[in-house]
N, C-alpha and C positions, 0 to 999 in steps of 0.2 A: 299752279296751273301755268302752262307755258304762255309766253307773250301772245302768240297767235291765237290760242284758245281763249285767253282772257279778253283780248280785244274783241273777238267775235261775240262773246257773251255780253260785253258792255254795249255793243252796237244793238243787240237784240233788246236789251233793257231800255236803251234810249229811244229806240223806235217805238216801243210800246208806250212810253210816256208821251211821245209826240203824236201818237195815233197814226203812224205810217208803217210801211213795210221795211223790214231790216235791209232788204236789197237796195232801198233808196239811200241807205247810209253806209253801205259796205266800204265806200271809199275812205271813211274815217278810220277803219281798221288798218288800212294800208298806210295812212298818213300820220296817225297819232298813236302814242303808246296807250295801253289800257287805262293808266292812271289819268291821263288827260281826258279821255272819253268819259270816265266816271265823274271827273270834276265838272265837265260840261253838263252831265245829267243832273248833278246836284244843283248847279246854278239854275237849270230849267225848273227844277222842283221849287226852288225858292221863289222864282218869278211867278209860277203858276199858283202857288199856295199863299203867297203874301199879297197878291193883288186883291185889293178891296178888303184887307184884313180888318180895318176899322168898322166897316159895315157888318162884317161877319161877327165881330165881337158884340155888336149891338143885337144882332139876331140871336146869338147864343144867350145873351142875358134875358131876352124875351122868352126864349124856350125854357129857361130855368124856372120861370114862374108858372108854367103849365103843368097840370097833373101828368104823370108818366104816360097813361093810356092815350091822353089827348096829344101829347108831344109825339108819340109813336105814330099815331094816325096822321098827324100833320106832316111828319117826315115822309111818310110813304105816299100820301095822296096829294100833297101840295108842294113840298120842297123837291122831291126827287133825289136820286142817288148822288148826282154830282154835287149839289149843294150840301147834302148830308156829309159827304166826304170832306168838303171844305170846312164845315162846322165842327167836325169831330174833335179837332185839336183845341177848340175854344170852349168846350163844355166840360164840366166836371167829370172825372173818370167814372165814378160810381153812377152818376146820372146817365152817362153815355152807355154804359153796360146795361143798365136797367131798360133803357129805351131799345137797345139792340135785341134784348131778350124777347121783346114783344113784336119784333119784325120778322117776316118770313125769310127763310134762308135764301130764296131767290133774290129778294131785294137786297139783303146783306151782301150777296155775291156781287151785285151791281155796284154797291157802295165800295166794296173792296177793290174793284177794278180802278176806281178813281181816287183811291186813298193811298197815301204814302205812309206805311206803318211806322217809319222812323219818327213821325210826328206824334204818334199816339202809342208808344210801346206799352204803356201801362194798361191801356184799354185792351190791346191785343192779348197781353199776358193774363188779363182777368177773364177772358172768354172761357166758358165751360167747354171741356173736351167734346161733349156731344154736339154742342152748337158749332164748334169748329169743324167737326166731321160733316155735319149737314151742309155747311157752306162750301166745304171742300168738294163735296159731291157735285154741287151746282157749278163750281168753277171748273171742275174736270170735264163736265158735260159741255162746257163752253170753250174748252181748250185754252183756258186762261193760265198757261204755265208760267208766264212772267209774273202775274199777280200772285200765284201761289208761292213762287220762289221768294218774292219779296217778304212774305209773312213768315217763312220758315225760321229766320233768325230771331223772331220775337215770340214764338210760341213756347209755352211750357213743355217739358218733356211729355207730360200726359196728353196734352193737346196734340203734340206732334205725332205721338203714337196713334191717337184716334184718327188723325188725318191720313196717316200711312195705311191704315186698315181699310180705307174706302177708296184709295186712288189706285188705278190699274198700273201695270208695269210700264206701259208706253208713256203714260202721263208722268209717272214718277221719274223716269229717265229724262224726259224733256224738262222737267222742273228742276231736278238736281243739277243739271248743267248750268242753270241760271242762279243758283244759290250763292250769295256773297261770301258767307263764312265757311272756309274750308273745314273747320272743326265740325260743323254741323253735317257736312256731306260725309265725312269720315264716320261720324256717329250713326248716321242713317244706314249706311252700307254695313257697318260693323254689326248692327243689331238686327238687320234683316235676316230671316231664315234662309238657308241655302237655296230652297226652291224659288224664292223671290229674286235672289241674285241671278240665278239661272234664267228667270223670267225677264230680267232686264236685258240680258244678252240676247234672248230670243226676240225681244222687242226691237233691239238694235238691228237684228237680221231682217225682221219683217218690215220695218219702217225705214231702213237705211239710216240709222242714227249713230253711226260710228264716230262722228265728230263729237257728239254728246257723250258717248262712252269714254273717249279719250280725255275729255274735259273733266269728267268725274274721276277717272283713274288718276289724273294729275294731282288731285286734291286728297287722295287717300294716304293714310299712314302705312308703314311697312306691313303691319299685320293684316289690315283690310285688303291691301293691294295683293299680298300673297294669297289670301283666300280667294279673291276674285280670279286671280291668274289660274289657280289650280282648278277652280270650278269651270273656268272657260275651257281648259284642256280636257277635263272629264266630260263636259257636256256634249260636245260635238266637234269633230275636227273642222267642220265648216265654219265654226265661230272664229277660230284662229286664221283659217284661210281667207275668209272675207275681211277680217280686220287687217290682215297683212296686205291684201289687195288694195284696201282703202288707203292705208298708210303709204303704199308705193305710189298710188295715183296722185295723192295730195301732198306728198313730200313731208309726211309727219312721223317718220321713223323715230325721231328724237323723243316723241311722246309715247311711242309703243315700247321702246327699249326698256323703260323701267318696269313695265309689265312682264316682259320677257325675263328680265333679271330676277323677278319675284317668283318665278315658277320653281316649285320645290325640285330638288335633284332627282327624285324618283320619277318625275314626270317630264323632265327636260329632254330626255332621249326621244320621247314620243313626238315632241315638237320638232326636234332636229331631223326626224324622218319625213316630215311633210315636204312635198315637192316644191312648195313655194320658196322655202329657204335654201333650195339648191339652184335657183335661177340666178344667172350671172348678174342681171340688172338689179335684182333684189339685193343680192349680196353686196354689190357695189354701193347701193344706196344706204344699206344698213351700216357698212363700215364707215362711210363718210359721215353719217349721222352720229355714230359713236365717237368719231374723232372730233367733230365740231362741237358736240355737246358734252364731251368728257363722260361718255357712258360705256367705257371699256369694261368696267366691272359688271355691267349687265350683259354685255355681248360675249366676252371671252369664255365663260362657262358653257355657253351654247355651242361655240365653235368646237370645243373639245368633243362634243357629241355628234358633230356632223360627219358624214361620210368623207373619205379621203379626197374625192374629187372636189367637193364643196370646200373643204379646208384649203385646198390649193388655190381655189378662186379667192377665198378670203385673204390668203397670203399675197396674192397678186394685187388685190385691191389695197391692202396695207402698203405695199411697195410703191404704189402710185401717190401716196399721201405726201404732203410737204414734210420735210425732215423734222420740223418742230412738232408737228402733230404725232409723228412716230415717237419722238422723245416723250411726249405727253403720255402716250400709250405705255411706255416703259415705266414711267413714274406711277401711273394709275395701277398697273399690274402689281408693282411692288407694294403700294399702299394696301391693296385689296388682297394680298396673298395669292395672286393668280400668276405667279412667275412661270409655273409649269405650263399653263395654258398659252401664255405668250410665247414661250419657247417652242411650243408645238406649231404656232403660226410661222415663226422664223424657220423652223425645220422644214416646213412645207413649201418654202419659197424656192423658185427656180434659181439657178446659180447667179445670173447677172443681177437679178433683183436682190437676192440675198446679200451679195457682196456690197452693193450700193447702200442698202438699208443699214447693214451692220457698220459700214464705214462711216456713214452719216451720223449714226447714233454715238459712236465713239468720239467723233469730232465735236458734236454738240455737247456731249457730256464734259469733255475737256474744256470747252469754251465756257460753259455755265458752272463748272465745278460741282456737278451733280452726280458724282460717282456713287453716292449712297443709293441712288435709284438703279444704276446699271449693274453694280457688283453682284447683288443677289442672283441676277440672271445668269451670270457666268457659271454658277454651280450646276445649272440644268441644261446648259447649251450643248448641242452635239459638237463633236470634234472639229468639223469644218468651220463652224461658227467661231469657236475659240481661236482657230488659226487665223481667221479674218480679223478678229479683235487684236491678235498679236501683231498682224501686219500694220494695223492702224496705230497701235501703241508705239510701234517703232518710229512713226513719223511725229510723235508728240515732242513738244519742246521740253527742255530740262525742267522748266517751271511746272509744266503739266505733269511730268513724271513725279516730281516731289509731291504735288497735291494728290496724285493717285496713290502713292505709297502711304501717305498719311491717312487717306480715306480707307484703304484696305486694312490698315492696322487698327483704326478706330472701330471698324465694323467687324473685325475678327474674321474676315473672309479670305484668309491667305490661301486656303487649299485650292479653290478654283483659280485664284490669281497665279499661284505657282505653276499650274498647268499651262496658263497663258505664257508665263515667263519662259517655260521650257520650249515654247514655239518661237521665241525671239532669237534673232541672230546675235552673235557675240558682241557687235558694236553697241546694240541697244542694252544688252545685259550689262555691259561695262558702264553704261550711263546710269544704270540703276544702282550701282555700287554706292555712290555717294549718298543718295536718299536713304537706302537701306542700312548703311553703316551707322546712321543716326538713330536707329531703333534701339530700344532698351535691350540689355543683356537677356532679360527674360523673354522678350519677343523673339530674339534671334534663336534662343534655345528651343522655343516652341516651333519656329520655322524649321529648324534642323530636324526635329522629330517628324514633322509633317513631310519633309522631303523624303525621308526614309520610307514613311508609310505609303507614299505615292510612287515610290520607285523612280524618283527623278534625280538621284544623286549625281549621275553622270551627264545630266542634260542642262545644267545651269551655268555652264561655262565659267566665266570669271567670278560669278556669285558663289560658286562652290567653295572657293577659298575663304570667302567672307563668313559663310556659315560653318565651315569645317574648323576655321580658326577659333570659333567660339566654344568648341567642345571642351 
């Protein structure tokens, strides 16, 4: 889950513990990382439950001497839910479960509200599934989503299934948002039938729970995320439109992009046709989010499906990014095998932007010695881009050219680089003679054959003699 989403979830949990509204603690989400808020919550739990622990142990010892029916009656009529919650961790597990079995679900729900299940995990795990379902119904009716979320991590699979069967989609979404263990969230969504996943999306639309949806999506594994993404596309175009509108309004595209990237290829085109993804402001925000959160692998496949006008807008947005972020895009596209998609973006750039971006990319690559990221791109670049690369290569230092030749040879990407060399002026070609002369005889013979195959024999200037001499 992203830092923003996790901080919000921790604030909601802390507010519930302290008996206040989350809005009263919203400032904590802005001032502290999620881990710090969670630590604060844990400290509060210790203070609340450890207070008077000696007296509680005495009361627990006394309760152990009473017959179970009497202890259950005393718990409900004399002690009340708060004291029962405090005592739960001090009484034998089997004894606690036996007493709980004799209490009505409504009372157990009240106890659960005041109980930290981390203090009694064995008791929670020992509860019968039917009993858990009955208490879940009571908690759902009271909108006790924080309470239900706290117990999810401690229920047996059978008890969890029983609880899921009685909770409605709205309550399930609100609860899942607050569950601590990401693996549990993934398991819940993975095992839900398709109609229930669609129901969660419908609940998000009805109750404006898009923040909760994004928090849940953040915790899903690739399989569950892909399934949810496809169901969202299939369900109703308004699901994607409203989620996009929310992400735009709240600046949460970094959390939406993983969902976009999980859409199967046969559905991606349908999303690319939605008017929302053609708006200039939306495109600018998405590109910036992809750059700042390194989500190019999620965005680039969608760009390939956009109409030409929207692609040009994407290209313009990329051109406005800091040069280092553009370089990160090149590296990300190389790692993800999306070079063709990135080349499409470069090809859609207007001339001034195109020249500046390509020039900056070559300069940064030379500075950082990251030719292995840029070289694969040369193979799919249009001629005007290769010419621009050649112009920038002409300005490289001798040391940079040596590093470049070594990288090209190591990557076996001489074919696109030869086409760049053919665009260089004779002075720069002459400067390449030294580094290239150090190549192995085998490499030079390979180059000689590639020169013939590309029809570049007469365009390599002084390098022609170097290759020809190796025949």
